[in-house]
N, C-alpha and C positions, 0 to 999 in steps of 0.2 A: 702526747700531751706534755707540755713543759711545766716546770714548777711543781708545787705540791698540791695535789687535789684535795679539797676539803670533802670530807665524808659526813653524811648526816643520817640521823635516825628517821624512821618512817614518820614519827610524830612531827619532827621538824620539817620534813618534806611537805607534809600536809599544811603545816603552818606557813611555809613559804608560799604555797599556792593561794592562801587566804590573806596574805599580807595586804594591808591597806595602802593606797596611794598617798605619797607624801609630797609636800610642796617642793617645786624644783629648786628653790633657793635654799632649802634646808639641808645643808651639807651633812650634818651629823645624822639626820634621818636617812639620807642616801647611803651613808657608810653602813648604817645598821641594816638597811634593806639589801645592800650589796652582799652583806655577810651571809645572807640566806642563799646565795648562788655560788656555785663553784667558780674558782678562778678561771678567767678567760671566757666564761659563758656570756653571751649577749642575751639580755632580757628586756621585755617591754615594761615601761613604767609610765603610765599615763600615755601621752602622745609621743613619748621619746623612747629610743633604744638606749640602753645603758650597758656598760661592760666594766666590771671591777669598780663600780661606783661613779663612772664618768660617762658623759654622752657618747654615743657611737653613731656617727653618720658615715656613709660610705658611697663610693662609686663601684660598680661591678658589672658583670656580664653574664651571659648564658653560653654553655657549650655542651650540647647533647652527646657529641661523639667521644668525649672522655670515657664514657662508660665501657667502651669496647676496644679502644685503640691501644697500641703498644705503649710500653713505659716511656720510651723516648718521645713518642708523639704527645703523650700526656704532659711530660715535663716541659716540652716546648711551649705548650699553652700557658702553663703556670709561670714559666720564665717571662714570657711576653706580657702576661697580665700584671705581673709584679713590676716590670719596667714601666707599665702604663699607670701605676699607682692604684690599680683596682684591688679591692679587698675581699669581695664576695663573688663567688661563681655559682650559678644555679645549674644543677646537673640532674640527669635522670637516675633515680635509684631503682628503676624497674627495667627489666628486659625479659619478657615472658614469651614462651613458645608453647606449641602443642605437645604431642607425645613423640617419643623416640620410635624410629622405625628400624634401627639397627643397621641402616645403610649409610654409606659415605658418598657425598656428592663427588662425581668424577672430576668436575672442574675446580671447585673450591677446596675439595678435600675435607670439608666440614661435615659434621654429623647432620643427617637429614631428619627433619621433624614433619609431622603431618597434623592438620587441624590448627594451623597457625592463623592468627588474625592479621599478621603483618608479613605477607610474602613467605620467605623461607624461615622466618622466625628469628633464628640466631643472627648476630652481627659479627662478622669475622670469626665465627665459631664460638662466640661468647653468649651465654644465656644465664638468667638468674633463677627462673622457675619453669618447671615443665610438668606435664600431666603424667602421673604414674598409675597405670591401670590396677596394679596390685594393691597399692595404697588407697586407691579410689579418691584421690585428691591431688592437688598440685604439691610438688616437692621443691624445696629450695636447694639450689646448687651453690654450695659454699666453697667450691674448689677453685683450681687454677683458672678454669674457663668460666668461672661464675663470680661470686662476690669478692674474690681476691682482686679483681679489677677495681672494685669500689674501695677495697682496702688501700690500694696504692694511691688512688686519688686523694683519700683522706691523709695519707702519709705526706704526699706532696703539698697539700694545703697547710699542714702543720709546719713543714719545713720552710714554706714561703710566708708564714704568718698570715694566712688567708683563711676564709671560712666558706662554708658550702650551704646552699639551700638544696635539700635533697627531696625529690618527689617519691611518692609511694606507687603511683600509677599514672595513667594518661587517659583522658577522655577519647583522644584520637587513636587510630589503629597503630600508629608508629610505636614500636617496641612492645607490641602486644596490647597493652592498655586494658581498659575495662572490658572491651569486647572479647579479650582472651579468657577472662573469667567466665563470661557468658558461654563461650565455646567449651570450656572445661565442664561447666554444668551440663551442657548438652551431651558431652561425652559420658558423664556420670549417669545420664538417663538412657544410655545405649544408642544415642543418635549418631549417625555418620556425618562428620563435618569435614569440609574441604579447607582450602587455604585462602578463601575469600574473606574479606572483612565483614564483621557484623554490622547491620544497618543501625542508624542512630536510635530508632525506636526500641530495638531489642537491647542495644547497649544500655539503655536506661534501667533495664532489669537489675543492673549492678547495684543500684541504690536500695532496692527493696527486697531482693531475694535473700532470705536469711542464710541459706547455705553459702552463697557467694560472699555475703558480708562476713561470715565466719572465716572463710579462706583468706579474705583480705586482712582480717585481724591477725590471723596466724602468721601471715607474711610480715606484718608490722612487728609482731612480737619477736619473730626470729631475727629480723633485721636489726632491731634495736639492741638485742642481746648478743648479736654476732661479735666474736672476738677478732679484732683486726690482726691479720697474719703478720704484718710488718711492725705494728706498735705494741701488740700484746694487750690492747685496751678495747673494751666493749664500745660499740658505737654510742651507747647511751652515756658514756663517760667522756666522750671526745669534745674538746673545746673547738675543734675544727668544724663542728656542725653549727651553723648559724640557726637553722630551723628545719623542721620536718614539714613537708607539704602534702596534704591529703591527695591531691591530684594535679596534673597539668590541665588547666582550662576546663573544669567540669561544667557541663551544661545538662539540662533535662528538658528536652523539647516536647516530651509527652505531658509536661505539666506547665503549659502556657499560662502566663499570668500567676504562676505559683499557687494555683488554687488548692493544691494538696500539700504544699511546702515540702516536696519530696527531697530536693537538694538541701534545703535548710535542716530538715530532720536528720538526714544522713550526716551532714557536716557536724552537727551538734553531737551526735552519738560517737562518731569516729574521732573527733578532736578530744573528747573526754577520754576515750580509750587510750589514745597516745599519751595523754597527760598522766593516766593511771600507771603507766610503765615508766615514763620519763617526765617528771614534773619540772625539770630545769631547762630543757630546751624549749624554744618557742614552736608554735604550730600555726600554720596558715592554711587557708583553703586552696589557694592557687588559681582562683577563678579570674576571669577577665574583667570583672567589675560591672557586668550588665545590671541595669536598673529594672524596676517593675512598676512603672508609672501608669501603664495602660496606654492604649493608642490615642485616646482623646486628649489626655493630659500631655503626652509627648508632643502631639500636634499643636496643642495650645501654647507650649513653650518653644515651638519650632525646633524640636530636637529630632535627630535621626531615629525613626520609629523602631527598627529592629534592636538597636542597642539600649533603648530606654523603655520600651513598651512592656517588657516581660515575655517577649516572644520566645526567648531561650530558656525560660524556666529558672532564671537566676534573679535573686533579689539582694543586691549588694548591701542596701540599707539594713536588711534584716540579718544577713550573715554577720554583719559587724556588731550585732547585739549578743552573739554567742560568747559566753565568758571564757571558754577554752580555746577560742581563736584569738591570737595575739595581735595581728596586724592585717592591713589590707594589701592586696596585690593586683591592682588594675594593670591590664595590658592595653595596647593600642596599635592597630594596623590600619592607617587611614585609607590606603589603597584597596584593602580588602573589605573594609566596612562602609565605604562610600562617604567618608567624612570629608567635609570641605576644609582645606588647609587655611589656617589663619582664623578659623571660626570654631567649627565643631571640635577640632583637636584641642584647642586651648581651653574650651569649656569643659571638655572631658577630664583633662588633667586637673583643672582647678576644682571642679565639683567633687571629685573623689577625695581630694585633700580636705575639703570642707566637711564631707561626710564623716571621715575618720576622726577629724578634730572634734566634731560634735559627739562622736562615740568615745572620745578620749583614748584613741588608739593610734599607734604609728602607722605609716603607710610607705610602701616602696613602689616605684614605677618598674614593675617586674619584667615586662617585655615591651618593646616598641621597635618599629621599623618602618622604613619607607624605601621603596625600590627605585623611585625616580631620583637618580643621583644629581640631576640638574637642580632639584629643589631640596635635596636631603639636608645639606649642611645648614641652610637657612631655617628649615623647619626644626631640625634638631637643636639649633641654637636657642630658639624660643622655648622649646619643650624643656630643655635642661635649665634654662633660666627660671622657669616656674619651679622646677624640682629643687633648685638650690636656694629659692626664696628671693630671687632677684627680678621678679616680673609682677606678681600681684602682692599687694600689702597683706601681710599676715598669712600667706600661703606658702608652705614648703613641704618637701618630702624628707624622709629620713634616709633614703637610699634609692639607688637605681641600678637596674641590670639591663643593659642594652642587648638586643638580639643581633648578631652573636659574634663572638670572637672565634678565630680559627688561625692555624699556624702551619708550619711545615710538617710534611709527612716523612716517613723514613726513606722514601725514594727521592727526596729532595724537592718535590713539588708541593705547592700549597693545597690545603684541603679545599675542595671545589666549593664555590659560592652557589649552592644549589637553588636557594630561594631568593637570591638577590639582596639579602639584608646584611650579609657578612661585612664586618669591619675588622680587617686583619690585625693581628697582634704585632707582627714584626714591623719595625720601622722601615719606611721607604717603599711600601707597596703603593704605587702611584694612585691606583684607582680608589683607594680608601684612606690614604694618609691624612688628608685634611680632616676627615671625619674622626679618625683616630685621635688627632690633636684636640678636637672638641671634647671627646670623651675624657681625655687626660686632664684637660683644664677643669671640667666639671667635677671630676674625682678629686682634684686638688682643692677645689672650693669646699667640697663636703668634708675633706680631711681637716681643713682649717676650723671647722665648726666644733671639732672634738676638743673638749677641755680635758687634756690628759697630762698627768704628772710624768716627767721623763728624766732619765739620767743623761749626762752629757756623752757617755759612751756605753756601748752594749757589753763590752768585755774589758776588764781591768786585770793587770798582772802584778804579781809580787815575787821578787827573787829573794829567797831567804839568805842568800850569801851577801846581800847588799842592805844598806840601811834605807830608811824612808818609809813613811806611812802611805796608805792608799787613800786618796781623796776623791770622793764621789760628789760631783756637783749635780744638784737636782733642780730642775725647772718645775716649780710648784704652781699649779693652777687652782687646786682645791685642797683645803685642809692644810695641815702642817706636819713636819717630820716628827715622828714619835719614837723611832728606833730603827734597827737594822737587823736583818736575819741572814745568816750564812749557813748554807747546807741544811736548811730546815730548822735551825736553832737560833733563837733570839739571843743576841749578844748581851753580855753584862755591860752596864754603864761604864765599867772600868776599861772596856776594850775598844770603845769608840767615843767620839765627841761630836756634838752638833753645834755648828756655828752658822746661823742664818739658814741658808738652803744648801750648806755643804756638810757632808758626813765624812769624818776622818776615821778610818779603821786603823788602829794602832799596829805598828810593826811588832810590838811586844806580843800581841795576840797572834799575828800571822806567822811569826817564827815558830810558834808551837804547833802549827797545823801540818798535817801530812801533805806531801806533794800530790796535788789533785786539782781538778777543775770543779768549782763549787757553784751551784745555783744560788743566787742571793736576791734579796729585794729590800727596798726601803719601806718601812712601816709608816703609815700616815693616819691622821685623824679623820680624813675625808678624802673622797675621790679614789682613784686607783693607787695601787702600791707598785711603783715601777720596779721591773726586774732587771738584773744584770748578771753577768758571769764573772767569776774571779778565779784566775789560774795561779796557783802557788807552785813555783818552781825553785830550783836551786842550781845555779850555773856552776857551782863548785863541784857538783856531783856529775860524773860522766853519764850520759844517757845509755840505758840498756839498748841492745839491738836484737831484733829477731830477723831471721832470714829463712825463706823469703817472706815479704810482707803481703804479697798477693799470690793466691793460688787458685786453681780451678779444680773443681771436684765434680765427677759424674757419679751420682748415687745409684746408677744401674748396678744391681748386685753382682753382675758379671764383671764389672770393671772397678767398682769401688774398693779401695784398699787403704791401709793405714797411711797417714801422712806425717812425715817427720819435719819438725820446725827446730832450727838451731838457735840457741840463745847465747848472747854475749852479755852477761848480767852486769858487767863492770863491778861497781861496788854495791849494787842493790841486791835485795833479797826477792826471789820469785815467790809470790804467794798464791798463785793459782790463775785460773782463766774464768772470765765472766762473759756471759752472753745474755743480752737483754735484761741486765740487772740481776741475773741469777748465776750463782757459782756452779761451774761444772764439777762433776764428781771425779776426783782423782782415783785412778785405778779402774774406773769403768768407762768414763768418757775420754780420758787421756791418761798417759803414764809419763813419768819423768825419770830420765836416766842421765845423770850428769847435766850437761848443757843441752840435752835433746829432749824435746817434748814430742810425744807421739800421739796424734789425734787418732782415736780408734775408728775403724770403719763402721762399727756398729752404731757409733754416735753420728758419724757423718751421714749415714744412710737415713737418719731421721729428718734431714733437711729437705725442704721443697725447693724447686727451682727458683733462683733469685740471687740476691746478694746477702750474705751473712757476715756480720762483723764480730770477731772475738777479741776481747780485751785481755792482754797479758798484764796481770797486776803485779807491779814491782813496788816493794816497800822501800822508801827513801830512794826512789828513782822514778823517772817518767814512765808511765804506763805506755805500752805499745799496742797497736791494733793490727790484727790480721784480717785481711779482706778475702773472703772466699766467694768466688763466682761459682754458683751451684747450677749444674745442669742435670737433666734426668733423661737418659736415652733408653730407660727401661722399655723394652718392647719394640724399640726402634729398629733393632736388628732382626725382629721377627716379622715375616710377612704372613705366614699362617702355619700354625702347628696343629690345627684341627681339634685341639682339646676342648675348646669353648663351645662346640656345637652339641646340642642335646639330641638332635635327630636330623634326618635327611632334609626335612623342610627348612630347618635353620640354615643349612648350607646354601639353599637357593635365595636366602635373604641377603647373602653376601656376594654370590656369583650370579652372573647373568649370561645367557647363551648368546653367542654371535649369530644373529638371525640370518646372516648370509650363508652360513654353513649348515651341515646336517644336524639332526637332533643328537643330543648327548644325554647320558644319565649320570647323576652325581649321587653318591651315597657314602655313608660312613662305614669303614671296615676296621677290623683290628689287625693292624700290621705294625711292624717296627716297634713292638712292645707297647703300643698305645693306639689311640684313634688315628686313622689315616683316611685319605680321600681315595675312593674307588671311582675312577674316571672311565665310564663306559663310552667307547667311541664307535663312530661309523664314518668311514672315509670313502664309501662307495658313491654310487649315484644318488642324487643328481649333482652334488656340489664338490665332492672329492675331498672335503676337509670338514672339520668341526672344531669348536673351541668355546671357552668360557672366559669372561673378564671379571676381575675383582678390583674395583676402585678402592683407593686408600687415601687417607689424609696426606697432604703433601709431605713427603719424607726426604730429609737430607741424608743421603747415603754416601756423601763424598768422603767420609772417613773410613769407608769399607772398601774391600778389594773386589767384591763380586757377589754373586748369588750362589748359595749352596742349598741342595735339596736331596731328600732321600727318594729314590725311585725304584720300584720293582718292575722290571721289564717283562715283556711277554715273548721275547725271542723272535718276533716277526720281522724285525728290520725296519718297521715303520718308524716315523720320526715324531718325537715329542718336541714341540717348540715352546720355549719360555720367552715370553714377550714382556718388555717394559715400556711404559709410556711416561714422558716427562711433561712438565707444565706448559711446554711450548707446543704440545700436541704432536710431538715427534715419537715415532715408534722404533724400537730396536729389538732384534731377535737373536736367539741362539738355539741351535738344534741339538737334540740328544738322540742318537740312533739306538732304537730298542732292539739291538742285536744280542741282548743278554737276557737271561732269566734270573729271578731272584732279586733281592734288594741290595742297594749300595748307595753311598753318599757320593754326590757329584758336585764339584765346584766349577762354576763358570765365571771367569774373570770378566769384569765390565768391558775390558778391551775386546772380548770375543763377541759382544753384542753388536750386530751390524744392522744398518737400515735395510728394510725389506725392499724388494725390487720395485714395488708400486709407490715407493716414497723417494723423492729426489734428495738424497743425501741427508746431511745434518749430523750434529754431534750430540751424543747422549749427555744430558745435564743431570748428573747423579745427585745434585743438590736439591732437585725438585721433582722427584718421582711421585706420580699419583695413581698408577695402576699397574698391576701385573696380570698376566693372562697365560692360559695353557691351551695349546692347539695341537691337533693330531693331523698328520698327513702321511704320504708315502706311496710307493709304487708296488708294495708286496701284494701277493695274491690274497692275503688275508685282510679283509676290509673292516672287520669289526673285532672288538676285543676290549680288554680292561687293563688299564695301567694304574698302579697304586702310587700315590704321592704323599709325602709327609715332611714335616720340619723344613718348611721353605723359609730361609733366613738369609740375611746379609752376613758375609764372613769377612774376617780380617786376616791379614798375613803378618809375618814378623816385622816387615818393614813399616807397615802402616801404623804400628803402635807408637812410633816416634812422634814427638811433637813436631808439627809442621804447619806451613801456610796452606790454607785451602783456596785462597786467591793468590795467584802467582804474578799478576801484572796489573798496572794501572797507569792512567794518563793524567797529568796536570796540564790544563789549558788556561793560560793567563788571560785569555779573552773571556772566559767564563770560570773564574777562579773558585775553587772549593777544595776542601781537604780531600786527601786520597785515603780510602779505608783499606786496611788489610785484615782479612779474617784468618783466625788461627785455630788449630786443633791442639790443645795443650796437654791432655791426658794427665792432669794434676801438676804439670810443670808451669814455669813462668818464663817470661822473656827477660834475659839478663842484659842484653845490649843490642843496639842496631848500629851497624857501621856502614858508611858509604865513603868511598875514596879515602879509606884509612882514617876517617874522622868518626868518632863516636857521637851519636845524636844525644841530646839532652832531653830526658823524659820530663813532661809537663811544659816544655818550651818548644822543642822541635816536633814532638809527638805527644799524644795523650792516649791513655789506656782505659778501656771500659770492658771488663770481663775478658772475653776471647776475641776482642776487636782492638786494633790499634789504628788511630787516625793520624796520618802524617799531616801536620798542621799547615794551613795555607801560608802563614807568615814565613815558615821555613822554605816551603816550596818556591815562593817568589824570589828567594835568594839564588836559585839555581839557574844556570844558563840552559838554553835549548839543548836537548840531547837525550841520550839514554843512560840510565844509571842502574847499577846493581846494588841493592841493599842487602846486607847479610844480617840475618836475625840469629842470635845465639841464645839458646834456651838454657834453663837452669841445670839440665842434665848433661850439658856439653854438646848436644846435637845442634846443628845449624840448618838453615834453609834460606833461600834467596828470593828476592822480589824484584821484578823488572819494572822500573819506573821510566816513563817517557815524559819529558818536559817540552812543551811547545808554546809558541806565541809570546814567549818572553822577548822583549825588544832585542834585536841583533842586527848585524850588518846585512844579512840576507833579507830581502823583501820577498815574501811569498807572493806568487801569482797563481791563484787557483782557478781551475776550470770546473764548473759545476755540472753534474749530470744527475738528473732525477731518475732514481731507480725504482721508486714506488710512489705513485700519485696519491696525494691526500684526498680523502672524501669528506663529506660533511661530518662524519662521526669517527673516522679512523685516521691516524697519523700517516704521513708519507715519509719518504727518506730521500735525501740528496747527498751525493758523495762529491767532495771537493778534492781535486788532485793538483798539487803544485808542480812546477817544472823541476823542482828538486826531488820530486818523488814523495814528498810528504802528503799524507791524506788525512782527511777527517770526515766524519759523517755528521750530517745535520738532520735533525728531525723536522719534518715539515708539519706544522701544527694542523690538526684537523680543521677544515675550513669553517666548521660550524654551520649550522643551518642559516640560510638567508630567508628569514621569516617574512612573509607578506601577509599583511592583515586582511582578513576576509570578513565573513559574515559575523555580526555581533548578535548573540542570542540574549534577549533581555531576561532578567530574573523574573520569576513568577512569585506567587505568594510563598511557595514551599521549596522551589528549586533555585539553585544558584544560576546567575547569568554568566556568560563567558563569550570570548571572542575566538573564532577559529582562524588559525594561522596555517599557511601552507608554505613549505620550503620551495623557493624558486629553483633550487638546484636539483634536489632529489625527489620532490613531490610529497615528502612526509608531511603529515598534518598533526597539529596539536591544539589543545584547548588551553587558553590562558586568560589572564586578566579577569579572574573570577570575581564576581560581585555577590554579596550575600543576598539571600531571598529578601524581597521587599517586605515580607510579612503581610498578613491580610489587613487591609484597611477597610473598616466597616463603612457601608453606604446604606443608610436606613431610609425606608419609605413607610408612610402611614398605611397600615393594612386593615385596621378596624377601629371603630369608635363606639363608645357607650356614653350617651348623654348624661350629664349630671341632673339630678332632681333637687327639689327643695331640701330634702334631708339626706340623700345618698350621693357619694362622690361618683363621678363618671370617670372614664379612662380613654386614653388613646394608645393603641399598640403599634409600635414601629418595628419592622422586621428587615434584617440585612440579608443579602444574597446568600450568605453562608448559613443562614438559619437562626443566627443569634437574634434575640428579641429584647426590647426593653419597653416598659410601660410608663406612660406619663399620666398622672392623676389630674382630673378636672374637679376642682373643689365643688361641693354641694352649694347651690345658689342661695339657700336660706328662704324662709317664708316672706311674702310681701303682705303685710297686715292691712286689712280694710278698715273703714270707719265702722262705728257701731251700727248694727242692723237690728231693728225692732222685730222681735219674734211675736211678742204679745204686748199690747198696750195695757198699762195699769188702769184700773178703775178706782172708784172711790173705795171699793171694798176688797179688790183683788190685786195682788202684785202682778206686774207684767215681767217680761224677760227680754234680753237683748244679747247679741254676741258680735265678736269680730271674727273674720276668717281670712285665709290666704287667698289673695286675688289670683294666684296661679293655679294652685291645686285644690282650693276649696276647703282645706282642712280648717276646722274651728280652732281658733287660737285662744280666745277668752270668752267667758259668759258672765252675765251679771243679772241680778234681779232688779226690776224697776218697782220701787215701793208703791203700795196702794195710796191713792190720793187723799183718802179720809172722807168726812161728811162734807156735802156741798149744798148751797141754798138753791132755792128754785130759780134764782136769777142766773145760775151758772149755765153757760152754753159752751159747746165745743167749737173751738176755732181751728181751722186747718190752715197751715202755712206751707207754701211750697215756693222756694226761691233761694236767693243768696242772702246770707247774713250781712248786715251792714258792718263790715269789718275788713281791714286791709290784710289780715293774716290768714283769712280763710277764703279760699277761692273755689270751693266745691259746693254745688247745689245741695240743699237739704230739704227734707220733708219732715214736718213735726205737727203734732196736735196738742192742744192744751184747752183749758177752760177759762172763762172770764166771768166776773161778777160786776155787772154794770159797766158803763163806759163802752167805748167802741174800740176795736182792734185796729190800730193804725199800720198794721203790717211792719211793725218795727221789731227787729231782733238784734239785740246788742250782745257782742262777745264780752264775757267776763272771764275771770281767772278760772279756767277749767270747765266752764259751762256757758250756755247761752241764756240770756234773759229776754223774755217776751213782754213787751210793755203795751198797756192799754190806755188809750186817750180818754180822758174824762172819767176814768175809774181809779180805783185804789189798788186793783190787783196787779200783781206782777207774777209771772209764771217762770220758774227756773227749769231749764231743760239741760240735763247733763248728758253729753255725748261721750 
């Protein structure tokens, strides 16, 4: 980490997590909010990313192989990404394997694990977690073949001013992932597990199994608190970390439609756990962004069902409501997901931006790719325009990470484009160069969005012997300049002035400062506080010198010794040595005698392999740096000393019998003062020989002279054969005649190892040995016996101790120009000079040095004429060695005329070889590229509801078949039919039941019909003295709705008589026939019934009576 890290109390950390969102335009509020975050940390503030108080937009990429590749291959990617203007790389922070077997793979030389979820588990011998039977849980490997790889990636990110998105695990089997945790749990339950991947259903146990969740949290805790080997800083404190990611592409297919919210609940719990350890770094889920709309709604909106329905158990909308998840991370692969270009793809990108905007959170386009290169650039152009805000009004992303960048490997080839999505980092790779330009342009657009205060230079210098102030011009985008800080101390107003956006640091102040390089920054009232370096020197003071400035140290206890460094202090005072900011202890770590500093071997042995820089601190003189290339050959000279085996069974875990020979017995014996191997042999019938093999990790034994071992013979005259195998699968043997009794040490020079008769020649490559073996044979009468073997090692002789070149020749071909590498064995010495034709080459110009390698630069090689050259290397101890260089194809008067001869035909998968011979005798070999399969498209298998679809291709050349062009399962689409009906009644609802072929049902309600009320029905007519009664009822079900009493009519005269009327009333509003009875007094009934308000009136002609009838 650069600059001064702010430290906070636990209370302030909690306050930082609870800080409220402030308006974007409120600069002072932003400055206050930024103050709660360490320098250089990116944080989410509303829908924006911020860093040091200023917006942070970026263009970036993914690169999974950084996790396990070599340092130079990692650096290649960072160099390329930096040249492209990319700022954030997403990497895997997980690489999990099964349990150790104690065996070494004979081909790769790497440790063998069993119970892996991803093939062999390890990647190039690297692994981060493995199962430990004794501990009963997974254990983190923080060593050189473990998290130290992640340490170096973070170091590179810091050196390139870049940041990293780091995953904790993977839903898929690659690199172990969630399935490896499930396998570990199976191991803990005593189950036997193989090396096949866990199916998706069982993988989902990862989210709910409490034991597994505990192991996952343990890994997170260990990772965040791990101290970086190269920077000395915990991951939790590194500004190179952009964010932590819970998983790569988590899904939960056992929870279709998120009925149980399994993934949501897990993400909520785990993101909160990460924040409890690391409140300052951001956290994301890492999901692909699938929605949970249901099949019907997805179909209604004409959206691809599997991505939107909830089929994958992911609910992007709901995940964005989790407080401890800082931003969204949608992915998109149109050719895998069945998206239509120009439609589904654009909607997907737009919709996610709208979702996160509504949730007031930032969003990044975290993975995307298209394999069809005829359509890719046009599609990417549209996608990136949406991301940069140049397509839809009001829609933008805060970052993007394309899948994926790759670069050159150590063998000079490009990392293979395995999935078809790679956009290479180096310029000029024809097949992806146009797409690379698109990425660079989009990254530049994102960078322009950043409102950042900057200084006009990153480094300023001041010479105390000269006059003149230091003027720092600042481009201010937010806030105003309030001061300046040098070396962590705010300057007094007497020592600087501010004029507009220029800060002048006065010479009167700088002349008082010690000679050193100072980290500085401009203090501001808002926005970020730009940093710069200030070097104070004094040209009047001669520079101190140390010699040598580069050394190599092997910390092998057998080889490591004190190292002397000579100082020429000039006029300066030597004050000590500093490593990683800490002073070494004089008298313990080093001693000083006059002008000689002796670095003690006890201190040097504490180094791990890598590069260590020591600063020699001179007062009133320029500090000098000593670069130490550290190697560790501890154990590399040992093949087997037999001390590590606990019993005879353990021997057989390392040795295996040659099944073509007779049986052998192996056991431990006490010989040669300690444990030794008792090799019981039988060389009789039927095979006449027997033997055992011991694979080893690939071992470079080129600095040794041969093999030494202790042997106790049996005096039979039979022959013990020691066999070596190299990485080219060539075997070489040397015989020891057992014509002696008793034990003795025997040395066998490498020159004495010869190819066996059954092998056609070859030369032993001692730089790549991967197996040693013991065989017994012979013609003596005694066919059985026991020979004892101990302390099998590589030995050195007096000559081999000298520094020398391990590669002795090389070729520069102007038709395929590249630098020529020379490998050296330095034994703590350094190269003083390289001379060719009496001319001394210039370091840094004609050649460059990296540890124990020197690269002859292409620019110098191109100046040479065709021919052979001898380069003389002189070492710091006075020894010399030579290198034979051949230069060809530089333009000359002779025109080569080559005849080609194919010596090895290329196949679909293996390279061939062609030798060209010129009339002048010049030759060169050309590799014939593997033809590659000629795939012919065959049967296409359609996807089903649950299985992916695919196309079968057959190679027209070799007949090999493959499945490709996978398409996602279509997901189940419901098709409902009416299976049962219950009719509605007047008072009760009815229902219709619809059933899908999958068994899912839904019910449709038929509303109750309600009663249909009749007219009044007379139950009992009223009399003069008795009440009558009437009612209405439902015409459908007959239920009585209303009842009423008909009042008694009272006293009547004798003239009253009953009149019966049946017919229709004389009214326009009543069309129903009625029957009624009434009485009359005098007059005659004229059959007239008149409708009145709410009743009928019966009229009588010639009389005075009127009868009212209420219906």
